[in-house]
Every structure is written in structure tokens, then in C-alpha cells.
N, C-alpha and C positions, 0 to 999 in steps of 0.2 A: 658323242659325238667328235669324231675331229676328221675333217676331211682333208688339211693340209700337216697331219701329223699331230700333232699337239705334243676375265677371263671377260643408286643406289647413291649413289651419293645421296647422305652420307654414310661413306663405311667405316662407320666407330658403334663400340657395342650398346642398343639400347635395353639390353634386359640387365644393364647396369644400376638402372635407376628411373624414377617414376614420376608419377601425377603428383602434382602439386596440389595442396590443399591446405587452408589455417590452422593455429594452433597455439590462440590467442584471441584471450576475451576482446580485444580492441581492433583485429585483425577481420575485415567483412569474406564471408563465404565467395572465394572467386567461384565465376562460374565455368562448371566442368567441361574441360574439353575431353570428351571421347573417343579415343584412338583406339580400333579395331585392333590393330596389331598388335598394342601394348598388352595387352588382354589387363587393362584393371581393374582391381578390384577395390573397394574401400575396409578397412581394417583400422579398430580406434588402436591406442597405446594412450599410454599412462601422458606423452606429452604430448597428443593431440591427434588430431585426423587423417591420417596415413593412405593415400592410395598406392597401393603397389602397383609394380609393376613387372610380371615372369621373375617371384621370387625377389626382388629388391625396389624397396619404399623409394619416396622421398614424401616431407612436407616441409611446410615453413613454419618455423619457430620463431616468437618475441624473443629476445632477450633485452635487459637493460641498457648493455655500452656491446661497442665492437670491439673483439675479443678474436681477432683472427688465429690466436695460436693457443687456443688450451683446449688442453686434456680432457675428457669426462669420460666415467664411463656411465655403461647403456647396457640395456636386456635387450636382445633380439624379441620376437615375436616367438619364438620359440620357450623364452624363458633360459635361457642360455644369456650368459655373458658373453659378450663380446665388445670389442676394442672399440673406443670414440675418439676421432681426430677432426681438431678444427684447423683446414688449412688454406693456405694465404694462397692471392692467385699467383699461378702458375708455380706454385710452390713442386717441389721435387721430394716424391716418395723415396723412402728404404727399400734398398734392394728387397727385401723381405715382401713389400707392401704392393698392390695393384695401384697402380697412380691414377690420378683424376687430372684432370686440366682443367682451370675454370676461366671464361671468358665473359664478356658484358653484359651476354645476351639482348634479348629484343621484348619489346613491352609487350606484343600481342605475336600470337593471340592468349588471354588467358589460360595456365591451365600449363601443362605438359604439351609437349609441342615435339615432333622432328625437326632440327636446323641442322643446319650444314656442320656436318666435322661432330654432334649429338643432339644431343637433348639440351629443347630452351625450356625454363623452369617462370613464371611472371604470376604476380598475385596482384592485387590492388589490397591496398592499407592507407588510408588518409593520416592516421593518427599513428603507427607506429615509430616508436624512435628507432628500433635497430630490425632485419628481419635476419633470420639462420635457416638455410636449407639442411636439411638433414636426409643422409639417403642411406638407406640399409643394403649392404651387400654381403650377396653372401661368402663364405669364406673359402677360400679357391682348396680342395680338396673334398669340402665335405657339405654337405646338400642341408644339413641342421645351422649350423653356427652360422653367424653373421655379424658384419662388421656398422657399423655406424657411425657414417663419417659426417660430419658437421664443416658448414662453410657459410661464414660470417659476411653476410656482402655491405659492398660501401656505398653508403647513399652519394657518394657521386660520382661513380661510376655504376651502379646496379640498379638504381632510378630514374624513371623519365616519367615526370607527374608525379604521382602518386600511385604510382605502379612497380613494385621491384621485380627484377628480372636477373637472373645470372642463365649462361649457359655452360653444360657438364658434358667432357669430351672423355671417351677410353678409349678398353681391352681389346680390336678384331680380331683372330688368329684362326681362320677358318678350318675345319676337317671335312674333307669331301668323302663320303661314306654311304655305302646301302644298306637299308633298314633288313633286310634280308639275309645276306651275309655276313651281317656283323654278328649275330648270335646262332645260325646256322646249323654249326658247326657243333659236332659232339663236346667239344675242350670247351665252350662255356659255359658248362657245368649246369646249365638252365634244360629243367624238364623238354620232354618229348613238343607236350602242345605249344610251350610256350616260345622255342628255338625259330628266329628266323621272324618274329613278330615285332609292331609296334610294344609289347610289352616288354618283349625283352632285351630290346634298346633302355626301357629305364631300367632295368637290371644293370648295366652297363654303363649307368651313368656317373659313377663312381670312376671310371679308369679313364672317363671324356678328364674328368677335374683333377685327375692326378696327372694327365698327362700336359693339362692345363690351355687346352684349345677352350675358346668361349660361343665357337658358331657351327653349326653342324648343316654343312649344306649334301642335302638328301638327293642320291639319285630320282629317278622320278618314281614318285608315290602315287599317279592319278593312275585311273583301271587301266592296264595294259593287258595287251595278247601274250600270255606269255608262250603261247601253242605255236607261236604264227608259221615256225620252221615245221609242223610235223602238219601242214593242213595238204599236202601231198610230196612223194615220194623225190628226195632231192639230196645233193649231198651234204646237207647242214640240218638232215631230218632224225640225228641223236640227239641235238640241241635242245634245248629249253630258252626264251628271252626271261634272263637275270635281270640284266641291266634296266629295261622297265623304256627303253626308246620304241613304243608302241604302242602308242595312247588309242584306248577305244573309248573311254569318257574325260571327259575336261573338267568334271565337278563331281566325281566320286572316288574317294579315298581306294586304295588298291586292297579289293576283298580276303587276299588271301595274305595278306601282312598280319590280320589279324587270326586271332590266338585261337589253338584249339578250334580254328575251322569256322569260327564263329559267325562267319558271313558279314555281307556289305555292312549292316547297321552296327555290330560291334566293331567291324571298323572302322567306322565312323568314330564311335565311342572310345574304341582306346586308340586314336591317333590323337583326341583331341587330349584325352589322360598322356598320350607320350610329348606332345606342346608343352602343357602346361610341369610336364615334370623339368622338362630341360630349362625351362622359364623362371623356375625354382632354385635349380644350380645354377642361375645366372647365363647361361648358355641359349644363342640365340640360334630360329628356325629357318635354313633359306632350303627352299624346292628349287630344283631344276626342272626345269617346264620347259614340255615341247609343243611348241605352238607351228612347227615348218612342217609336218604332215603327220598322218595320221597311220593305223591298221590297215587301210582298205587297197596296198599295195601295188600295184601297178596295171599297167593295159595287160601285159602276158598273162596276170595272172591273178583277175580282178578279183575282192572280196571285199563283198558291198553288207557293210556294215550300219551305214548311218549317211555320211554326207552324199555320198556317189551313187545314191538312190534319191535323196531328197531332191539335188542341183547340182549336179556337179561342176555346170559353168562357173556358178556364183562361190561354190570351196574351193575348187579347185583350181590351181595355174594351169592353162590351157597351148597347147599350140594349134592357134585357129588355124591358122594354112597345113596342118597333116594331119586330117580325119575327126576332129581337133584328138590330139595325144595329150596325154599328161607331160607338164612338165617337172624336171625329175632335180631340184638344185640342193632336194635332202639326200639324196643317197638312197634313200628308202624307195622309190617309186612313186612318189606322188608329193606335190610341195602345197600346202595351206597356202588360199589368195587372202592374205591377212590384212590385207589393206584396203579389199572392198569391205564397203561400209557396215553389212550385216555380218561379215565373218571379223571385221575390226569388235563388233560390239558385243559377239559373242566374245574372244579374248577377252575383251577388257571384264565383260561380265563372269569371267572363270576365275580371273586374279579379284577382284573386290571378295567373291566367297570365300577365296582360300586367305582371304585376310580376315573378313568380319567373322566366320564360319569358327575357324580353324586358330583364327590368331597367329598366322604367321608374319615372321619379320620381313622377309626378301626371295628375290625369285631369282633366281639363273636360267636364263633363257639360250637352252638348245639353241645353235646354228643361228644366231639371232641376223645374220645376213641376210638369212631368205625373210624375215620383218622390215626388211628397208627393198623389197621389190614388187614395182608393181605389177596388175595381174598380167599382163605380157610377160614377165621376167624379170623386165628392165630395172634395172636401179634406178631408186629416188633420192634426189638431196634431202629432202625434208618429210619421209614416210608419217602418214599418220599416224599409227598404232604407237608407234616408238617417241612421237610429241605427246598424245595423251594420257599413255604410261605415265611419263617425265613430269603431265602436268595435272592430271589429276589427284582431285580432291582425298582419295581413301591411296592410291598406289604412289602417291606422290611422297610419303611417311615412310615408304619400303628401300630397303636396300632393291637394287635393279641394276643387275650384273648381265653385259652381253656376251658372250663367247661371238666375236666377230668377225667371223667366217662362215663361208659353206662351201656345200661339195658342186657350184658350179661356177667355185675363184672368187667370190665377190670378199675378199681380205680387205678388212676394215682394221685392222688391228693402230692404234690411234685414230681412227679417223670415221669411228663409231657415231652415227648421228646423236647427241648428247644434251641437249642444252643443259650444257653443267651439271648434270643430274646421274646417268648412266654411266658404270665403272666398267673395265671391259678385263677380262680375262686377257694376263696380256702375253701371249706368243714368243714374242721377240727376244722377252724376258727368259723366257724358257731357254729357246734355245739360243742364244749367246752367253746365257751362265753354266748351260751342257758342255758348250764348246771349250768357253775358257777354263773350269775346273778341271776338267779332259786333257787338257794339254795343248789343244789349238793354236797354234802361233796370230799374232795380229791381231789379236783380241782384248788386248787391256785398257786400253781405252774405249771400246763400248762396253764392257765389264763394268769399267764405274759406270758409266752411265744410267747403266744398268741398278747395279747398285744404291744409285741415287733417288731414286727414283723414276726415271726413263723421262725428264724434264724435253727428250726433244720428240716425244709423243701425247705428252699429255699436258705441259705447259701450255696451254691455247686457253684465250676468255678467263673464267674463273674455274677451270681444273685444278685439281689437287693432286696428291702422289695417291692419296687413296683411293684415285680411280683407278688405278695400276691395280688388279690382282697378281699377284709376283706369286709365280707356281714355277714348280722343277717337273712336278709329276702330276699327273690326275689322271681319272679312271682310265680313261684309253691312251693306250701307250705303256712303256716297260715300267713296272715297278719302281721304286728308288733300290733296292737289291737288283733286280735284274738291268737298268741302265748301267751299273759297274761290273756285273756277271756276263753280259751278251754283246757282241757285237753285231749280230744280226736276230731277227723276229727267227720265232721256231714256233709257226702256228696251224702246220699240219695237221693237229687235231681237230680245229676247228673246220678240214674238210673241202678247204678250198682251193687246196695241194698249194699253201703260201701265197697265195693273192692278195689275200685281204689282209690290212693292217698294213701302219706307213713305214716305208721303208729308209727314210732322213732320219734315224730314232736320236745321229749324234750319243752314241754309248761308245763306252770301253769296257772290254773284258778283262784287263791288270794282267792281260798276260795269258788266260784257258779262258775256254768257250764252255758258257756254264760252271754245275755243280764240281765242285774240287776239292781236296784236301791237305793242298800246297797253302803252305801255313803263310809264306811271304804273300801271294798274290789273296789270300784270305784279309791279311792283313792291312796289305795297300785298298782292300773295298769298303774295309772297314772305315778305313780314313777317307778316305772320297767319301761315300755316304755323311758321314760327321761333313766335311767342309761344307758340302749344298745344303748342308741343314744349316749351318754359318753364316751359309752367303743368304741363303732369306730368310734366317731371320734377322739379318742386320741392314735387310732394303728397306728404304722408303717408301710407304706404297703399303698392301693389308696383303699379308701371305695365307697363301693355303697350301694345306699337305693333306695326303691321299693317308684314308685307312690303313692299316698295315706296316706303313714304312717306319712309324714308331718303334717297331720290333725287326722290320726285314721281312718283311714278306715277300714269298717268289711268287712268279706264276710259270718258272721253269720257260722262260724267254718268250712266253705268248705274251703279245703288245697287243692282243685285239681280243678278249676273255669274256665278248659277252653273252654266250652262251651256256658257259659250267655252271652248272648247281651242285659245285665239287669243294674241294679242298683248293682249289687252281684259286678261287675268289676267296673262299670263308675264311675270316679272321681265326687264324690258330692261337686259340687260347694258350694252348699250352708253349710255344714258342714266346709268344710273349714272356711268359713268368721263366723262362729259362734262359731270357737278355733282359729281363726286369733290370740285373745289378751295373747293364754296363750298357747295351745300343739303348735302350729305352730311357732311361736315367737320362745320358745324355740328352737325348730329344726333346725330355721332361724340361731337364733346367736351362735348355736355351732356351726352350719357350718362354718360362720364366723370365731369364734375364730381359729378352725382350719385352715384357709387358709391366718391366719395372724401370726400365730407361725410356723415358719422352723422349728422347732425343734420338732415337731410333725411329721413331714414326712421327714424324713432324707433319703438319697439318700445311706446312708449304714448300714448297722446290728450295735444293739448299745454295745459299750463297756465298761467296769465295771466305766469308768469314763462318760460315758454318763446318766447312772441313778444309782440310790442309792433305795435299797430295804430296806424298814424298816421291817425287818422280818428276825426272826434268829432262827424261827422253820419250814421250810417248811414240814417236815415229819409230823405234826398234820395233821392229816385226819379229823377232826373235823372244822377245821380251815377255816371260809369259810367270810375272814378279810383279804383284802391286801391295804397297802400303800407306796408308791413310791413317790420318786423325780426325776423329768426328767431336767436336766442340759442345762442349757444356755453359753455354754463357748463362747459367743462374749460380749453378754451386760448384763449377768448376770439374765436375766429374767427367773428363774427355775419356774417349773412348780409342788406342790405338788397333789398328786391323792388320792384319800380312798374310796376304794370299800367294804360297807358291804353287805352282802348278809345272815348274820343272822339276826332271828326274834326276836332280842333285841338290844342295844343301846349298843355301842362301844364308850369307852373313847380314842380318840385317841391322843398320844404323837405328836406333830407338832414339827417340826425340825427347828431350827434356819436360818433365811434367809439369802442368801448371802450379804455381806458386804455393806452398806450402801443403804442395802434392807428391804422392810417391807411385811410383807405377805396384799394378799387384798382376800378376796374372792371371785370366778366368779361363781360359780357355787355349791349348796347345792338342789338337787332333793328332799330334805322333806319337802321344803318351795314351799308355794302357789305362782305363777304369782304375781307379775313381780318379786319375792325376790329371785326363782329360779335359776335366770338366770341374773346379773349383769355384763352387758361387762368390762363396766372402774373399775369395782371391788368394795367392801365394805372392807374401812382397817380394817383388823384383827391384834388383837394384845391378848398377851396370849400363852400360854405351850401347851393349849390342846382344844379338840376339842368334843365333845359329839354327834356322827354318829349316826340318826335314823336307825331304823331295813333298810331292804333294798333300801336305798341311798347310794347316792355316795357323794364327795364334790371335787371342784378343787379351788386350790388357786395358785395365778400368784403374786410370786415378783417383787415389782415395786421402783421404788426408795421414 
């Protein structure tokens, strides 16, 4: 939900590594560190005892000498051959690999634990001469094959006393999606009993792997009130609640997402199956949770199902000077009194339940600014609930993401109480990127700030670039296709005469409103969608994209489609197949390019040595062109980027590549597929590049 128009630390993939256990006779068995969110399970291998996490496993094994660069062959647990590479600290992987970054780590706690930026592994061994960490990683694009990655620890850096330790960081790209809408359409090819269910999502995991995302952020899966619009005659009674922002129960999964109408017990079982299957594919599961209000409506049309009948004054915020009336900071008629001690414990118990029982990896908190208000609705500097979530022994190991605003105007982007743990949906990123790419003047400097990690918002205390969840599109608002196809919202089918939905979309229809056969307009729209995706994938921070944008889904200009259980919201698998070799290919390859280049996802803010801005006139309000080089201090694999939001060609001067390197063109969004993105690069020589209107290029320095 987004009242202003439209998000855990750490925000790195935990599904790519697992708990540590010994693999040598001389090593003592460490005290197992059981983390419910990781869903650990023990599995024996010929190299030792391994503790596996979500399909990715890790174990410590003794070797006779330090050897940080040897290649070995190993077999995955499935018995299929897999590659094994031992990588040095800070090693940069090849373009085709999923790189990992290693740091010294901490001695405690023993076993595996969530650490700032990834996972920490620690094991006691008094007599070992050397220790190697082995990680089992699912191969990108398959659920069966696996890669065994080994890292030899340095006894000078990775050892404290008799404890060996190392921290591993990786791969997060978030895919926001709706469980039902993902497979509800007939084009999914699933049997009717499975469409729109948890099991249906399992069937489509190969698509997520092919796309390259490694975390799904699920719209609400708590039991919610689908039929809330049908309680009495009203202009919206033709719709059903498909997004799920109308919670009935904070502890039960949505029963209608069970296959074949299986009911609550089946829903619980199948949700667990779904989470396990996603983990086995190396994909984390983040839930969009709604603790700001419930389905019990407002004072005008009360609907008592729970708290209003138990103790209205405790569970909801009330205006005690007005009869007392429910306060409405959620835009849905009521506001949960989250910082009351009883309500706070209810929320904490609910969150722990999802972590312990379902092995959920993290949470995105809908309208999280509500959770920063006191019983009378006034903002709190140190909200008890927010602090306890950050400090809780279970929840502090999860990703926690705030939507830092509410419908009462409490806008906290960059200012959300965080204890260096909370990440945020960066609404400022969304707005500024949209405006620059569509060609608004005076935004070159702020565009540079946003793609650099929004240091103006997040470089405070110990916050990191990944605390900014960067997004251009989310479930509410225009889809990416509609962002470049409509100047105005078209929400008449919602029954509110166009009054609902945000009016400030920062969209541009590229010359024609809505659907068109004009090839010039359609090509421009295609370029713009690719420009947005490139900007998102090269930005420092944590990227999030919306389900369906990988093939160009349209809602025909509806920017508030919460009530449509139709093709408006449902994933169109036929359209995906039609655009597999063009639009989808570009989106997938760009995600994989990000995965393969650690300099695009640093865990610290950029310094002047990390980036060169090829710009000497920041004050020029009419300039809509920006070029810059991101430097790779390890291997010299610099990346040059240029964005042209002018309506005319720009002749860009290309800087010299690093020593013994030459530039290769990876991306030019003005070119047709497959030349618009060439992962291996096309050799480029020369000192200039003619960049087309409304397009961008990406060059990489290669040997």
C-alpha cells in the first residue's frame, strides 16, 4: 500500500550458504547454532558432515596446506557433477559465476549465524593445521545441479585463539510477487486445481531461476478477507481483495492458496513445501506483512471479527476526545495500536511464529510508519516495537524492511528508526530515477546520488548502501510498461470514479496515451523500459522488481488494481513466451550481469576513488546526460555507463580503459535484440560513442 504514490540488515542472500560443521577427525564438533529462519538440516557427504540451508550447504573441511586458488571436482548431493573453486579473499568471479565475497568474520557465535552483510561461520579446532569452508550453491537456472565452492581460511586473519571463522556475502535481487496472480491464469499451463496456489508457484520456480532473482517478496499470505468489498452494496462490490491487505489472522496462512480447495491444514503444509522448494533453489522468502490495520473496518461500517470485540481501546488507536473514534493512519478505517505492550507482544509472537514454523527469511512491513506511532497517533523517536524487532534473538537474524510512510503523512524515508538493522523501501529513489529517465530537467545530480546508493539518506551511523531497497515499480502504481505508456491513471473500473490511486506517477507515455500500433512510439517505450532496468541493476543498494515487468505486463493504466482477480493482475505466461528472446532476455541478462560484478553492490558507500564522474557542469539545469566510470580496484574490470535522457544524440567522449585493458560494449539500449545486451561484450575501439536519444550504454574493461 502506498499513501504517497509509490522499501534487515543485512540484505544479502542467506539462501546461498549454510551452517558449519566439522569434516576432520582432529576437529571437535562445534555446538550447533540452530537458526530457525535458515531451515537447517543435517546431511552426510563423503567430505564430512554438512549442515544445509535452503538447498545450499556449507561445511568446514581440513586440508593439509593452505591453497587458496586450486580447482577441484566434487559431486553435489544429487550425484551430478558440479564445479568447485577455491577463491581468494576479495576474488572477483568470472562473468558466468555467482560471486561470493569473503571477509574475516567473527569468532562467536559458533556455527552459522546472520552477520552484517551475509553469514558468519565459526568452528573450534585446537589442532587443525588448516581449515577450508565448503559451500554448496545451486546452479543458476536449475534446481538440481549444484556448485561446490571452497575457501581456504588464513590462520592469521581467520583465526581467533582456537576458533576459525569467516564471513560470506552474496546475490540479493528481490522479486515482488502475488502468489495467486503468478499462476492463476490459464496460460500458466497448470491444472485448474493447482492454479493460483502455493504448489503452483513451486511449478514455476524454473522461471525465477532463469530470470536470475534470488529472493521473492510475497504480497500478504496471512489469512485475509477476500470478500470485504461485498459486505454491503457499494461502488466496489464488483471486486474481490486480491492483494491481501486486509488481515484476519496474524498466525495462519491464506487458506484459499491451498491447492484444490484443500483448506487451512493443507495451506499450512503446502506453504512449507513452497518455502522449502524456493530455498532448495537458492531463493529466499520475504513476506509482506500488515500490522498497521486489520479487516475490522471503520466506525461507519464496523465489522467485528476479533479485536474490536475483545478490547477495542487496547488493540486500536482511538481519538479519546472524539467519542472515541478510531484513528485512521492506514487509509483502511482503523489503526493497530502496535506499541501498546500487549499488542506489541502479539506482533512479535506472530513474526517469530513465521520464522520458526515456516522458515521465513525476512519481512517487509506495510505502512511501517504506523508502527512508529504511540497510542494517540503521535510519532515516537524510539518506537518500542521497531526496536524489539531489531534486537530480538530470532528476528534480528532476519531481513527487516520498512515501507517508511503511512496514510497520515509520516514520511520517514532515510529517517526510519533503524538501530542499523532496518532497511527501507527507498521511495525517493523511485521518484528521482523516474523523473531523470523520462527527461525532466535539473535532475542529473540527484540521479547520480541515487545510483550511488543514496548516501544523503543512508550514510548515517553504521547503515550501508544495501539498507536502501531500490525500486522503480512496486505492486501499487503503474507497471513498468504502463509507466512508459500512460501520462495519467485510468482507474474507472475500480468503481470510485478515478478518485483512488496516486496522481503523481512521474510517468511519460512517449507520445501516445495507452495502447498503440505506432512503431516509433513502441520502440521508444521499449528503450525506456530497458533504461529503467539498467539504472536499477547498476545502482548501489538492493534492487527490487515487480512480477511481470520481465515481459512488459500492462494493467492498461490502472495504478491501483487491488480488486481485480483477472488478467489485469494475473501473470500472462503466453506473453512471456512471445517476448522470451527480446524483452525477457534483456532483463534476465542484466540481472545476471549485476550478480557477476561485485563493484555494483558494494557494502560501503562510494568514495572518490571508486567512481569517476565525467561531468564538469553539475549546475546546468538543462543537461540530461550523465556518464561515469565505476572502478574495479581488484582486477581492473572497470564499468563505464552513460545515460542520455535528451531527445537528441549525444557524442560522448569515452575515457581510456585501465592499463592492459580495452573496452567492450555490453549494453546499448538503442539496439535491437540480441545486440542490445551482449554479456561477453563486443570489442570497442575509439575515443567516442554516439549515444541515441533516450538510451544508455554500458562498457566493460576486459583484457
